[in-house]
N, C-alpha and C positions, 0 to 999 in steps of 0.2 A: 875626695868626696863629692858625691853627686850633685849638679849642679840642679837638680828640681831632687826630691824628697819621693816623689812615688813615680817616675820616670821608668816607662815601661810596666807599670800597676796596672789591673785592672781592678772599679771599684763599682759595686750596687749603691745606690742609697736609696732605698724606700724614703716617699713626704716629701721628695724634693722640692717639691714645686714653690713653694714658701719657705721662711723662718728656718728653721737651721736647717732643717734637712737640703736647702737649698744651700745657702752660706757653705756646709760643707762640702758640696756635689762643686761649687764654684772653685773654693781651696783648694780643693784633690786637683780638679782638672788644670787652675796655674801652676800644682805642685809636680805638671806631666804625667797625672794618672789619662788613661781613656777612661770614660762613669756612663754608666746607663742611669740614667736619674730614671724614677718609677713614683705617678702618684695616682691618685684616678682622676681627676680633672684635664681635660686635653689640650682643650685650649689653654688656660694657667701650664701647663703642665712644656706645650710646645713655647710658648714666651721663655719662660722661665730656658729652656734649651737655648735658646735662639742666646740670652743672653750671656747662659755661661761659657759657652762655644765660643766668643769672642779676646776670653783669658787665656785662650789656648793655643801657645806659643815654641810646642815643641814636639809638634806634629802628630797627637794627640787626638782623639775622638771622645765628642758627648753625642751622646742620644739619649732619648726619651723612648717609655713604653708606659702606655696606662696600664692599669690592674687594680686587683681588693688585694689588702694585703693578708686579708683573710683568708685566700685562697690558696689552695695547697696548688688548683689548676697553673692559676698566676706564677706562682712560684718558680713552679718547675716551669715552664715555660720562659720566663722574663731570665731567669739564672742561666738554661741551655741560652739564649741569643746569645745574652754575654759573651759564653765561650767560644758560641759560634764565630761569634765578631772577632774576637783579643785573642783566642788561644786560650786563656786561664781565668781558674779567678782568685784573686787576689784578699779582694777585702767585699767586706758586706756591711751596709752597716743597717739595720735598723730602727729608724728612724721615725718610722708611720703613727702617728698615735694623735686619741679625743681626748679632751677634759669632759670633767662632769665637776657639778657643787652641791650633788644630794649628800642629803644623810642617812646612814647607815638601814632607821625605822622610814623614809619615807622612798626607797628609791624605785623606778618602777622596773618593769621584769627588763622593755626594751630598753629602755637604756643598758643594764646592768648587761646584756646580752653582746649589747654593739659596742660595750666601751673593752668586753674582756674577749670579741673576735678579732678586733682592731688590735689593743696593745698589749695583748698578751700570746692571742691562738698563732697573730702575725710572726713576731719572733721566734716563737716555736717552730713553726711552717718553717719559715725561712732561713733557720738559723740548719734544721734540719736537711733540710734539700741544699745549699751549701756545703753542706758535708761531705755530701758525696759526690766534690770537685776536689775540696780541702786535703781532707785525707787523703786520698793515694797521690795527690800530687805534693804531700807532705809538706804544707806551707798555707800559710791566710790569719787574716785576722779582722776578726769578730767584734763589729761595736756596738752593744745595745744602748742606745740612746733611754736612757730612762729617766729620772725624777728626783728632786732632795724628795718630793711625798712616799722614795722607795725608803726611806730613812727615817723621816717625821713623818707620816701620814697627817699632815694634815689637811689639808684641801677633803674632796670626796671621796666619798666614802671607797665606791669602787676602783673610779681610780689609783690612788691610791697603793689599795691593793694592789691593782696588776702591776705596779710598778715595783713593788716589792715583790713578785714574782718575775719579775726579767731581772730584778738582782739578783735571787736567788738558782734562778737559770744563768746566768751569767755564770756564776758558782758555778754549778754543775758542769754546762759545756767545756770548762776550764778542766777540770777535775778526767772528763775523757778524755780531755785532748793534750794531758800532759805526757811532755816524751813523743809528739807526734808532728811540731815544727805546728800547728795551729797556734792559735789561740785568741780565746772570745773575755772582753774586758766591757766595762761602761763607763759611758757617763751618765753623771748626775745634775744636768741643771739647775741650778736656782732658779729664782723668776729671772725670766728674758722676756724681751721685749720680741713678742712674732705676732702676727694676726691674730691668734690664737688668744694670748696670755691679752693681747687690746678686748678681741671680746666678751674674753670674758672680767676684765674691770669693768667693760661699760651694762655688765651684766643680762646679755644676748644669752640667750640659752641656757642657760639658770634655772634650776626647781623655781617653782613656785616663791612666793616672797612668805617667809619662817617655815619652809623646809630646804631649804638651801643651808652651807657649809658655812656662808657670808658671815653673821650675826657672830659665830662660835671663834671664828678667824681676826675679828676684830676687835676682841678681848684677850686681849696679847701686853704682857707688865708693861713697863715704861721702856726698860730695857731692851725687850722685842720690838717695843714700838718705834723705837731709836735705830735699830738694824736692818730691822723689814724693806723688804722692797730696795735695796740699793741695787738698781737691775743692771746685771747680763744683756750684751748686744748680742744677736747669734754668733759673729764668729766668736766670739770668747769660748762658743763651744767649739767651735768648730776646728780652733787653735788644736786641744787636745785630742779632740778626731785623729785631726792630722798625724799628730805624734801616737795617739796607737795604732794606727793601720801601716808608720812609717819603720825602719827597721832600728829606729833609736833606739822601740818599746821591746827588744826581744825576746826581754827578759820579763815583764809584765803580763800573770796568767790571774787572771780572774777578781780583779786589782775590780772596786768602786771606786771611781774620783766624784767627788763634788765640788761643781763649778760656782758660786753662787758669791761672789768677793765677801767670802765672809758673812753674810745677812743669819746662815741660822745653823752658827755658830751655838 
């Protein structure tokens, strides 16, 4: 048995400067992987990389690259750099995402476009480009960070729809990759304590009063109110992402796995 689960592997994690993406990058680095952390903001990313570097104990390395996950050019450039630096691409984590709480009858075009670009176009483009490396080498694991909203669409209309799309993308990619040595699975976090979730709890960045989804979310049954929002921590999601990246999950393909403390059963 290897001392480190991801020893010798190379991982690219998008949306890695905080929250779930940061927790995944940190755990991967602690388990021996070379990690490329991707985010839009350089200052936060540089600080995150500096912290993750501290857990590298196996001669593995971490570096950061900025880029818009909705950009094909960014995907091509960053993945090529990862392969140039480390010789191969073993793991892609499509984690970057944005939230919203608009009802479908009120959501403006700019919110529709921005959420779809990050939450759905991003995973499509990065998956396509990663497969250019993984299929020829006959190995690799693609992990999409979706949401419980992809199964139970209770939050913002377009946010929930994009996560449903990510789940379908996961299964479609898995079907394409059966027998190739490449796997694709998804993590569906329930309510998880992250900067984004805390911002939404405080109401910042939501739709105007009376037009957002929050009144609907607060009209639950007694049973639901007793079980909802049993919060997870980012590391709870990272542990599943570690399993899906490791050889221990070699038989898993096209699985959509919820991590939510049983809050949404």
